Phi, psi and omega in degrees: 000325178297318178296320179296320178295318178297319178299314183294318179294337180278352179287133179298157196303313185284322174297320179297315180297315179296312180299313181295317179298320179295314179296316184296308183291325178295316180289323177298320177288323182296321183264010173078010177286335171232145178282117181304331179298332180275359183253344184271167184272114177231122186301312182298324179291322177296323177298335180269022174075020174273066190287345178298338180297333179297333179264312185294334179293337177275329185270324186278143173220131182292109186266114178223169177304329182275341182251355186300317182294317179298321178298317180296323177294317176301316181297320179294316177296318178304309183297312186290308187282326175293318180294320180299319178291314184294324181266352182252266183301327184253021177298129181079002181233064185298325180295322179294321179288323175300322179292322175302310180296320179296317180297312181296320179298312181299316180296317179295321179294318179299313178297320180298321178291319182288318185266006179058055178252106186284338182239131188236013179295314182303303183294328180293316178296316182291331177296322177290318176302318181298317180296317177300317181296324178291321180282346178232042192296334182265358176291134182273129177246150178254129184247197183303141180059027177077011178295133181240140178200170180287150183301333182299336181270351186302312180302323181286327175295317178298318177299314181296317180296318179293323179297320182283318190274332182229359179074010179268217178122343183294318180298314180297320181296318177297316179299319178297316181294319178294315178298320180292323179299315178297312183298320180295313184288326184273330187237299191294313183296310180286329187270316186263331183255359175073018180275173178288159177284115185262355181231047176291136182296128180300151182297326183293330175289323178296325179286325178286320182233076183296154178302143182263139179295134179101354176295136186251355181242143180246154177295133178090008179249104182270115182288150177289328179205133183275127178280142170060063179260132181289171184283155177201157185276162176244072178212154186199166178056032173078008179252138179275094187264003181113179183265132176251105182247135174279121182274148176083008179281164178279000000 
């Protein structure tokens, strides 16, 4: 228990809040302490001022024997890729990372309302995964049967596997589009195309979460290759697609 407590306390603040909220709302819905119908995104309910659904639809996931494995994989991806971004590219810049999560959340909610998507955990997690892959695009990952490719292709491989194996793919596609929108506006447009910065972190976030002394990464700086990335699996949508390991990590 001491080791578990040390592990939990070591999770960076925003990843910890997201991870904890997802576990809490999922278990509350699973054991009937909260009605799952009140946690999903329904447009008519939101119109009736049930605005909590905008948040719970991202955190809650219907946990059943058939969905349990997929939920655990989502949870694992959430923890790993959110933590890598928060402790890597956004180290010492908590307001910038909070803005990333806020932007992705708003975009996923808008798409969910328009496209009638009641559950948004999948696209939100994949949007963060996509951003990490773009910022670490040249890191080599190992996929099923020892297949190796650059991290930049990982979201599309996950999309393709889900499309073939379960006939889905819409959730992954939304996550990719949301992640790409953030990456384009925050990095590609101002840095490579010479445009203005369209995603500057608002001042109120900077005042709430001031920059921490010792941070070595700045907002808007896309590294050519990320140093020292921990290992992570290459599986998604509830299918065991093999192990995805980042090679060359510390």
